[in-house]
C-alpha positions in Angstrom: 64.1 68.7 117.6 67.4 70.5 117.1 68.5 73.2 119.5 71.2 75.4 118.0 73.5 77.5 120.1 75.3 80.2 118.1 78.0 82.4 119.5 78.4 85.4 117.2 80.6 88.4 117.4 81.4 91.2 115.1 84.6 90.3 113.2 84.8 87.4 115.7 84.5 83.7 116.1 81.2 81.8 115.4 80.2 78.2 116.3 77.0 76.4 115.8 76.2 73.3 118.0 73.1 71.3 117.2 71.1 70.1 120.2 67.6 68.9 120.5 65.2 70.9 118.1 64.6 74.4 119.2 66.8 77.3 118.1 68.8 79.0 120.8 70.8 82.0 119.6 73.4 83.7 121.8 75.4 86.8 120.9 78.1 88.3 123.0 81.4 90.0 123.0 84.0 87.7 124.3 85.9 90.4 126.1 82.9 91.2 128.3 82.1 89.3 131.5 78.9 87.4 132.0 77.0 87.8 135.2 74.1 85.9 136.8 71.8 88.8 136.2 72.6 88.8 132.4 71.7 85.1 132.3 68.3 85.7 133.9 67.8 88.8 131.7 68.7 86.8 128.6 66.2 84.0 129.2 63.4 86.3 130.3 63.9 88.5 127.3 63.0 85.6 125.0 59.4 85.7 126.3 59.0 88.8 124.1 57.9 86.5 121.3 59.0 85.0 118.0 61.7 87.4 116.8 63.5 86.7 113.6 67.1 85.7 113.6 68.1 89.0 112.0 66.3 91.1 114.5 67.7 89.1 117.4 71.3 89.7 116.1 70.7 93.4 115.6 69.4 94.0 119.1 72.4 92.6 120.9 75.5 94.4 121.9 78.0 94.4 124.8 77.3 91.9 127.6 73.7 91.5 126.6 72.6 88.2 125.2 69.4 87.3 123.4 67.5 84.1 123.1 64.5 83.1 121.0 63.2 79.6 121.2 60.2 77.5 122.0 59.1 77.7 125.6 59.7 74.1 126.3 63.5 74.7 125.8 63.5 77.7 128.2 64.8 75.9 131.2 67.6 74.1 129.2 68.6 77.5 127.7 68.8 79.1 131.1 71.1 76.3 132.5 73.3 76.6 129.5 73.7 80.3 129.6 74.5 80.4 133.3 77.1 77.7 132.6 78.7 80.2 130.2 78.8 82.9 132.9 82.4 82.1 133.7 83.6 83.0 130.2 86.1 85.9 130.7 88.7 85.2 128.0 89.8 88.2 125.9 89.8 87.3 122.2 89.5 90.5 120.2 89.1 94.2 120.9 88.1 96.9 118.4 89.7 100.3 118.4 88.1 103.1 116.4 88.1 106.9 116.7 84.4 107.1 115.8 81.4 104.7 115.7 81.0 101.5 117.6 84.2 100.3 119.2 85.6 99.1 122.5 88.2 101.8 122.8 89.2 105.0 121.0 92.9 104.6 121.6 95.3 101.7 121.1 96.9 102.1 124.5 93.6 101.9 126.3 92.9 98.6 124.5 96.3 97.2 125.5 95.8 98.4 129.1 92.5 96.6 129.4 94.1 93.2 128.8 95.4 90.9 131.6 99.1 91.0 132.2 99.6 87.4 131.3 98.3 85.1 128.5 99.2 82.0 126.6 97.4 82.8 123.4 97.4 85.9 121.2 95.0 88.7 122.1 93.9 90.5 118.9 93.4 94.3 118.8 91.8 95.3 115.6 92.4 98.9 114.8 90.1 100.6 112.3 91.3 103.2 109.8 92.4 106.5 111.3 95.4 108.5 112.5 96.1 107.7 116.1 98.4 110.4 117.5 99.6 108.4 120.5 102.7 106.9 121.9 102.2 103.1 122.4 103.8 100.9 125.1 103.5 97.1 125.1 105.0 95.3 128.0 102.5 92.3 127.9 103.0 89.2 125.9 100.9 87.7 123.1 99.5 90.9 121.6 98.4 91.4 118.0 97.9 94.9 116.6 96.1 94.5 113.3 95.2 97.5 111.3 92.3 97.7 108.9 94.7 98.8 106.1 98.3 99.6 106.0 98.1 103.0 104.4 95.1 104.3 106.5 95.7 102.9 109.9 98.4 105.2 111.2 100.0 105.4 114.7 102.2 108.5 114.8 104.3 110.7 117.1 107.0 113.2 116.7 109.9 112.4 119.0 113.6 113.3 118.8 115.7 110.8 120.8 118.2 113.5 121.8 115.4 115.5 123.4 113.9 112.5 125.1 117.1 111.5 126.7 117.7 114.9 128.1 114.9 114.4 130.6 114.5 110.6 130.8 116.9 108.0 132.1 116.5 105.5 129.3 114.9 104.8 125.9 111.6 103.5 127.3 109.2 106.0 125.5 111.7 107.2 122.9 109.7 105.7 120.0 106.2 105.8 118.6 105.9 102.1 119.5 107.8 100.9 122.5 108.1 97.1 123.2 109.1 95.0 126.1 106.6 92.1 125.7 107.2 89.1 123.5 105.2 87.2 121.0 104.0 90.4 119.4 102.5 90.8 115.9 102.1 94.0 114.0 100.1 93.9 110.8 98.6 96.3 108.3 99.9 99.4 110.1 101.8 102.6 109.4 104.0 103.4 112.4 105.7 106.8 112.0 107.9 109.2 113.8 107.4 112.5 112.1 109.9 114.6 114.0 112.3 115.0 111.0 109.4 115.5 108.5 107.8 118.2 110.7 111.1 119.9 111.5 111.3 123.6 110.8 114.5 124.7 112.5 117.0 123.5 115.1 116.0 124.2 118.7 118.1 124.5 121.9 116.7 122.8 125.0 117.9 122.3 128.6 119.5 118.9 129.0 119.9 118.1 132.7 120.8 114.4 132.0 123.9 115.4 130.0 126.3 117.1 132.4 128.8 117.8 129.7 126.2 119.5 127.5 123.5 121.1 129.6 122.1 123.0 126.6 121.6 120.7 123.6 120.7 121.5 120.0 118.1 119.3 118.6 118.2 119.0 114.8 116.5 117.3 111.9 118.9 114.4 111.5 119.2 112.9 115.1 117.8 109.5 115.9 114.1 109.2 115.4 112.6 105.8 116.2 109.3 104.5 115.0 109.8 101.2 116.7 112.1 100.4 119.6 112.2 97.1 121.5 114.0 96.0 124.6 113.7 92.5 125.9 111.3 91.5 123.1 111.7 88.3 121.2 109.4 86.6 118.6 108.3 89.9 117.0 106.4 89.7 113.7 105.9 92.8 111.5 103.8 92.1 108.4 102.7 94.5 105.7 103.6 97.6 107.6 105.1 101.0 106.9 107.8 102.1 109.4 108.8 105.7 108.7 111.0 108.4 110.1 113.2 111.0 108.5 116.4 110.1 110.3 118.3 107.3 112.0 117.3 104.1 113.9 113.7 104.1 112.5 113.4 100.4 113.2 115.3 99.3 116.3 114.4 95.8 117.5 117.2 95.3 120.0 117.9 92.1 122.0 121.4 90.8 121.3 121.0 87.6 123.5 117.7 86.0 122.2 115.9 88.6 120.0 114.1 87.0 117.0 112.5 89.5 114.6 110.5 88.7 111.5 109.6 91.3 108.9 107.5 90.6 105.8 106.2 92.9 103.0 107.2 96.0 104.9 108.3 99.5 103.8 111.0 101.1 105.9 112.4 104.6 105.6 114.8 106.7 107.5 118.3 108.0 107.9 121.6 106.4 109.2 121.2 102.8 110.3 117.4 103.1 109.9 117.0 99.3 110.0 119.2 98.2 112.9 118.3 94.8 114.5 120.3 93.3 117.3 120.2 89.5 117.4 118.5 87.4 114.8 116.4 89.2 112.1 114.8 88.1 108.9 113.2 90.5 106.4 111.6 89.3 103.2 110.0 91.3 100.3 110.7 94.6 102.1 111.6 97.9 100.6 114.2 100.3 102.2 114.5 104.0 101.4 117.4 106.1 102.7 116.5 109.8 103.3 120.0 110.6 104.6 122.9 109.1 106.5 126.0 107.0 106.1 124.2 103.6 105.9 120.8 102.2 105.4 121.1 98.8 107.3 123.0 97.9 110.4 123.4 94.8 112.6 124.7 93.9 116.0 125.3 90.2 116.5 127.7 90.5 119.4 125.6 88.4 121.7 126.0 85.2 119.8 128.3 84.1 117.0 125.2 82.6 115.2 123.2 85.9 115.3 122.5 87.2 111.9 120.4 89.6 109.8 118.9 88.1 106.6 117.3 90.3 103.9 115.7 88.2 101.2 114.1 89.6 98.0 114.3 93.1 99.3 114.9 96.3 97.4 117.0 99.4 98.3 116.8 102.9 97.1 117.4 106.4 98.4 119.1 109.7 97.9 121.9 109.9 95.3 124.9 108.1 96.6 123.2 106.4 99.5 125.3 103.7 101.2 124.0 100.2 101.7 125.1 99.3 105.3 127.6 99.2 108.1 128.3 97.7 111.5 130.1 98.7 114.6 130.2 95.4 116.5 130.2 91.7 115.5 127.7 91.3 112.7 126.6 88.8 110.1 124.7 89.9 106.9 123.0 87.7 104.3 121.4 89.5 101.3 119.6 87.0 99.0 117.9 88.1 95.7 118.0 91.8 96.6 117.9 94.7 94.1 119.6 98.0 94.4 118.8 101.4 92.9 121.2 102.7 90.2 122.2 105.6 92.4 123.6 103.5 95.3 127.2 104.3 96.2 129.9 101.9 95.2 130.8 101.2 98.8 130.5 97.8 100.5 128.9 97.2 103.8 131.6 98.5 106.0 133.0 98.2 109.5 132.8 101.5 111.4 136.1 101.3 113.3 134.7 103.2 116.3 133.1 99.9 117.2 136.4 98.2 118.0 138.1 95.1 116.6 136.1 92.1 115.4 136.5 88.7 117.0 134.7 86.7 114.3 135.9 88.7 111.2 133.9 90.1 108.3 130.8 88.0 107.6 128.9 89.6 104.7 127.3 87.3 102.1 125.4 87.9 98.9 123.5 85.8 96.4 121.8 86.8 93.2 121.8 90.5 94.1 121.8 93.1 91.3 121.5 96.8 90.5 118.4 97.7 88.5 120.6 98.8 85.6 122.6 95.6 85.7 125.9 97.4 86.4 126.7 95.4 89.4 129.5 96.3 91.8 132.1 93.6 92.5 131.6 93.7 96.2 128.1 92.1 96.1 129.0 89.2 93.8 127.8 85.8 94.9 129.8 84.5 97.8 127.3 82.5 99.8 129.5 79.4 99.5 132.0 81.1 101.8 129.6 81.4 104.7 129.8 78.9 107.5 128.2 75.7 106.5 128.0 76.9 102.8 124.2 77.2 102.9 122.3 77.3 99.6 120.0 80.2 98.8 116.9 78.0 99.0 117.8 76.9 102.5 117.9 80.4 103.8 114.4 80.7 105.3 113.0 82.2 108.5 113.2 78.8 110.1 116.9 78.5 109.2 117.6 82.0 110.6 116.0 81.2 113.9 117.4 77.7 114.1 113.9 76.3 114.2 113.4 77.7 117.7 110.6 79.7 116.2 108.6 79.3 113.0 106.9 82.7 112.4 105.5 81.8 108.9 103.1 79.3 110.3 101.2 81.9 112.2 101.3 85.0 110.0 97.6 84.9 109.0 95.5 86.7 111.5 91.8 86.6 110.6 89.3 89.2 111.9 86.4 87.8 110.0 84.8 84.6 111.4 85.7 81.5 109.5 82.4 79.9 110.1 79.7 77.7 108.7 78.7 74.1 108.7 81.2 73.3 106.0 84.2 74.9 107.8 87.4 72.9 107.3 86.0 70.7 104.5 88.9 69.4 102.4 89.0 69.5 98.6 91.3 66.8 97.1 92.7 69.0 94.4 93.3 71.9 96.8 95.0 69.6 99.2 97.4 68.6 96.5 98.0 72.2 95.6 99.0 72.9 99.2 101.4 69.9 99.0 103.0 71.2 95.8 103.4 74.8 96.9 107.0 76.1 97.2 108.2 77.8 100.3 108.3 81.1 98.5 104.6 80.9 97.8 104.7 79.9 94.1 104.2 76.7 92.2 106.1 74.8 89.6 104.3 73.3 86.6 105.9 69.9 86.4 106.6 66.8 88.3 109.2 64.5 86.7 108.9 66.6 83.6 105.2 66.1 83.2 102.4 68.5 84.0 101.4 68.3 87.7 98.1 66.4 88.1 96.2 67.8 91.0 93.4 65.2 90.5 95.7 62.3 91.3 95.9 60.5 94.6 99.6 60.3 95.6 101.2 57.5 97.6 102.8 58.2 101.0 106.2 57.9 99.3 105.3 60.3 96.6 103.9 62.8 99.1 107.2 62.8 101.0 109.0 63.4 97.7 106.7 66.2 96.7 106.9 68.0 100.1 110.7 67.8 99.8 110.5 69.9 96.7 109.1 72.9 98.7 112.5 74.4 99.1 113.2 74.5 95.4 113.5 77.9 93.6 111.6 76.7 90.5 108.3 78.5 91.0 107.0 79.9 87.7 104.1 81.7 86.0 104.6 79.7 82.8 101.6 77.7 81.5 99.4 79.4 84.1 101.4 78.0 87.0 100.8 79.9 90.3 98.0 82.0 88.9 95.9 78.8 88.2 96.5 77.5 91.7 95.7 80.8 93.3 92.4 81.1 91.5 91.4 77.6 92.3 92.2 77.9 96.0 90.2 81.2 96.3 87.2 79.6 94.6 87.5 76.5 96.8 87.9 78.6 100.0 84.6 80.3 99.3 82.9 76.9 99.1 84.7 75.1 102.0 85.7 78.0 104.3 88.9 76.1 104.8 91.3 78.8 105.9 94.4 76.8 104.7 93.2 77.4 101.1 92.9 81.2 101.6 96.3 81.3 103.3 98.0 79.4 100.5 96.3 81.6 97.9 97.5 84.8 99.7 101.1 83.4 99.9 100.8 82.9 96.2 99.7 86.4 95.6 102.6 87.7 97.8 104.9 85.6 95.6 103.6 87.2 92.4 104.1 90.7 93.9 107.6 89.9 95.0 108.6 88.5 91.6 107.9 91.7 89.7 110.9 93.6 88.4 111.3 97.3 89.2 110.6 98.0 85.6 107.2 96.4 85.9 107.9 93.1 84.1 107.7 89.6 85.4 110.2 86.9 84.7 109.0 83.5 83.6 110.6 81.9 86.7 111.5 83.5 90.0 114.0 83.5 91.6 115.6 81.0 89.2 117.1 83.2 86.5 119.0 80.6 84.6 118.8 80.5 80.8 115.8 82.5 79.4 113.9 82.2 82.7 114.9 85.7 83.7 113.3 87.3 80.6 110.2 89.4 80.9 107.7 86.9 79.6 104.5 87.6 77.6 104.8 84.2 76.1 101.7 82.1 76.7 100.1 85.2 78.4 102.3 84.6 81.5 102.6 88.2 82.5 99.1 89.1 81.4 97.7 86.2 83.5 99.4 87.8 86.6 98.1 91.2 85.7 94.5 89.9 85.2 94.6 88.2 88.6 95.9 91.4 90.3 93.1 93.3 88.5 90.6 90.8 90.1 92.0 91.7 93.5 91.6 95.4 93.0 88.1 95.0 91.7 87.0 92.2 94.1 86.0 90.1 91.1 85.9 86.4 90.6 85.9 85.7 94.4 89.0 87.8 95.2 87.0 90.0 97.5 87.8 87.4 100.2 91.6 88.0 100.2 93.3 90.3 102.6 92.4 93.9 101.7 96.1 94.9 102.2 96.8 93.4 98.8 94.6 95.9 97.0 97.0 98.8 97.1 99.9 96.6 96.3 98.1 95.1 93.3 97.2 98.6 92.0 100.8 99.7 92.2 102.0 96.5 90.5 99.4 96.9 87.7 100.6 100.4 87.0 104.2 99.3 86.8 103.1 96.4 84.5 101.3 98.9 82.2 104.4 101.0 82.1 106.4 98.0 81.1 103.9 97.1 78.4 104.0 100.5 76.9 107.8 100.5 77.0 108.1 97.2 75.2 105.7 97.8 72.3 107.9 97.6 69.2 108.1 100.3 66.5 108.6 99.9 62.8 109.9 103.0 61.1 108.7 105.1 64.1 105.2 103.6 64.2 104.0 101.4 67.1 103.2 97.8 66.2 102.9 94.9 68.6 104.9 92.9 71.2 107.5 90.2 71.3 107.0 87.1 73.5 110.0 87.7 75.7 112.4 90.6 76.5 115.7 91.1 78.1 114.9 92.1 81.7 117.4 94.9 81.7 117.5 96.4 78.2 113.9 95.6 77.3 115.0 94.4 73.9 113.3 91.4 72.3 115.1 88.1 72.8 114.8 84.5 71.8 113.3 82.2 74.4 113.3 78.5 73.5 115.4 77.5 70.5 112.3 77.7 68.2 110.9 80.9 69.6 113.0 83.6 68.0 112.8 87.3 68.7 109.8 88.4 66.7 106.4 90.1 66.8 103.7 87.8 68.2 100.1 88.0 67.1 98.9 85.6 69.8 100.5 87.3 72.9 99.7 90.8 71.6 96.0 89.9 71.8 96.1 89.2 75.5 98.1 92.4 76.1 95.5 94.5 74.2 92.6 92.9 76.1 94.3 93.7 79.4 94.8 97.3 78.4 91.2 97.6 77.2 90.0 96.4 80.5 91.6 99.3 82.4 88.9 101.7 83.6 90.5 105.0 82.8 92.9 104.4 79.8 95.5 107.1 79.3 96.2 108.6 75.9 99.3 106.4 75.7 97.3 103.3 76.4 94.7 104.3 73.8 97.4 104.8 71.3 99.1 101.5 72.1 95.7 99.7 71.7 94.9 101.3 68.4 98.3 100.7 66.9 98.4 97.1 67.9 94.9 96.5 66.4 96.0 98.2 63.2 99.1 96.0 63.0 97.0 92.8 63.6 94.6 93.8 60.8 97.5 94.5 58.5 99.3 91.1 59.0 96.2 88.9 58.8 96.4 86.1 56.2 93.4 85.4 54.0 92.7 82.5 51.7 94.9 80.0 53.6 94.7 77.7 56.6 97.0 75.4 58.7 95.5 72.0 59.1 96.3 68.5 60.3 96.6 65.7 57.7 96.8 62.0 58.5 100.2 60.6 57.6 101.2 57.2 58.9 104.8 57.8 58.0 105.1 60.6 60.5 106.1 60.0 64.2 102.8 61.2 65.5 100.7 59.7 62.8 99.8 63.1 61.2 101.4 66.1 59.6 100.4 69.8 59.6 100.3 71.7 56.4 99.7 75.2 55.1 97.0 75.0 52.5 94.7 77.2 50.4 91.3 77.9 51.9 89.2 80.7 50.4 87.0 81.0 53.5 89.8 81.2 56.1 91.5 84.1 57.8 94.5 83.2 60.1 97.5 84.8 61.7 101.0 83.5 62.1 102.2 83.1 65.6 105.4 85.0 64.9 106.3 87.7 62.4 109.8 88.9 61.5 110.6 92.3 63.1 110.9 94.9 60.3 109.3 92.9 57.5 106.2 91.3 59.0 106.9 88.1 57.2 105.6 85.0 59.0 108.6 83.5 60.9 109.3 79.9 61.9 112.2 77.9 63.5 113.1 74.4 64.5 115.3 73.4 67.4 118.3 74.5 65.3 117.1 78.1 65.8 117.6 78.9 62.1 115.1 81.4 60.6 112.6 79.9 58.2 109.8 81.5 56.3 108.0 78.3 55.2 106.6 76.2 58.0 107.2 73.1 55.8 110.9 73.6 56.4 110.6 73.0 60.1 111.4 69.5 61.3 108.3 67.3 61.8 108.5 67.2 65.6 108.3 71.0 65.9 106.1 71.4 62.9 103.4 69.2 64.4 104.1 70.1 68.0 103.6 73.9 68.0 100.8 76.4 67.3 102.4 78.2 64.3 99.1 79.6 63.0 95.8 80.6 64.7 92.9 82.9 64.8 93.8 84.7 68.1 93.0 88.3 67.0 89.7 87.5 65.2 87.2 88.2 68.0 89.2 91.2 69.2 89.1 92.8 65.8 85.5 91.9 65.0 83.8 92.6 68.3 85.8 93.7 71.3 87.8 96.5 69.8 84.8 98.2 68.1 82.9 98.0 71.4 85.8 99.5 73.3 86.0 102.4 70.8 82.3 103.1 71.2 82.6 103.1 74.9 85.3 105.8 74.8 83.8 107.5 71.8 86.9 107.1 69.7 
């Protein structure tokens, strides 16, 4: 015997509890209230007969419940269901403009919830344009859209016009907040007044005695989001848009804590203007107009600050970065600025009065895209109070550990269910332990490759967890991409949500690491030595692009990751392709192949390690060509790049020779490697000299050599100087690709 009770809800939570031998199935929506009548109806309804599980599930909706089990379990089922009659908790509501849903407007869903709660209430909003003004004065509300680009909440509101007939700002924005512990995810929130503007209008303004007739123009304040007493606000993967000023206005100088991640913000003067404590990571800011893009008010507490980490800024020609009227504290870490940004530092608008705590504006590792940095944003983090290091500046640090928003950013609408839910995989658990705070992974521990199959002692675990703050995450040697793929695969088997969350953090890291020109550095954000170079070496960048391709196509298990990544991945892939096309080298005007690493700013070939000179690479070019061939709709430029690279590979192949290992007890490793004649062999050199196509070698002295025998034994035997990398591409893959596109 084994009675099973299954609570199942669309996009909701499921549990299965084994009891006694017959199968009892219950389906209900948690936001509906059970009644004694529904209990009786449910049990009596089971007498219809032996209905399949699928049919049972399909028949139920709303507060109806359905049971099918052997008659001797009828009484037990009746007692159990009536026991459940008290369940009234709200867990998830669905909003959609058409089809099955609980509500057709966001506001109606919010209004249906109890005023108080201790846990988040999730409102899942399906794709659509919701032309409504939203008010949230309740706590613990989650608004999660189906997709950022297609779930749109919009209004057209000019603040100047609103204040003419209203006493305050409550209602001035598309989204108006007074509640706390609010999360917004996968949404576009827009105020379209400036975008819709046709001409200035003059309106009566009874609230302004000095200006009873007010002209409302295109460039006045237009808020997409305005908060009042709100604290602990999370905004994740959202677009917040307006034409003009104060687009994003989370205001609470005394205890406001605001967290933004993977968001796009757009507007005019001061369009991102938090008051209190704010942290924005991996966000983009675009200035349409105005005297400053970002603004801060930290007057309520000397510790209040706004931190912008790994963010990018662009806008109209000559846009200015930021300003402040009152006490403020800015930290910009790892940010990038468009080339057309004005050479004007974040400035104090004197109309705000004198400052008690002085100028507090700090930068670290910030650069213009063209590398022509302005002196005013040079590194000065050491001058900040406490001299924090860049790796220490996290959301937890900003909020003084009073709030840790990162721990709860994953909101799941699909049930994480099954008998194996929460099963732990030893290798995956180790990957969680080794993951850096920025989402990536390093490849080494104590200068040796990380062993995920190892059991680590308590002392070692403490040491490893202490490395999380390091900035040494990399894509070299498949680091980060390897872990993401394994965690996704393991999540599918175990349904352990921690693995999917870690994988998605890794994906977010990869997206944040991409340069504006489309390339990826070998390490991010550690740009020391050659780590900042755009890296094709060991297929580093191609590994990232292939993983992103899996996300866009839902292949290799990546259909389980957050759908919000699809559009981001598509954009990143296109930028990556642009970078690939821009870095293909020419010889006498003809396209050839690619170097292993390039200067991130000039896109010129560069030496990486001492023995990896700037050169054409047969090995890495194969991976690049395969990636381009995988694209579903190759452009003429891509087709030309592929054909030229294949032609070059065919031209530089080496026939009649091989590179083999030979036993030699006099050598440090007990063998040597030699270039020998072999009539049946076709090989390629790893590197070819640019301009001559001569096989190229180097030792740790970085001296050019054209005979591998001249390389010192340690490097000669410790590196893949020759190989057959292009063989399959030339013999099979490229001909098949040509036939596919009838070339």
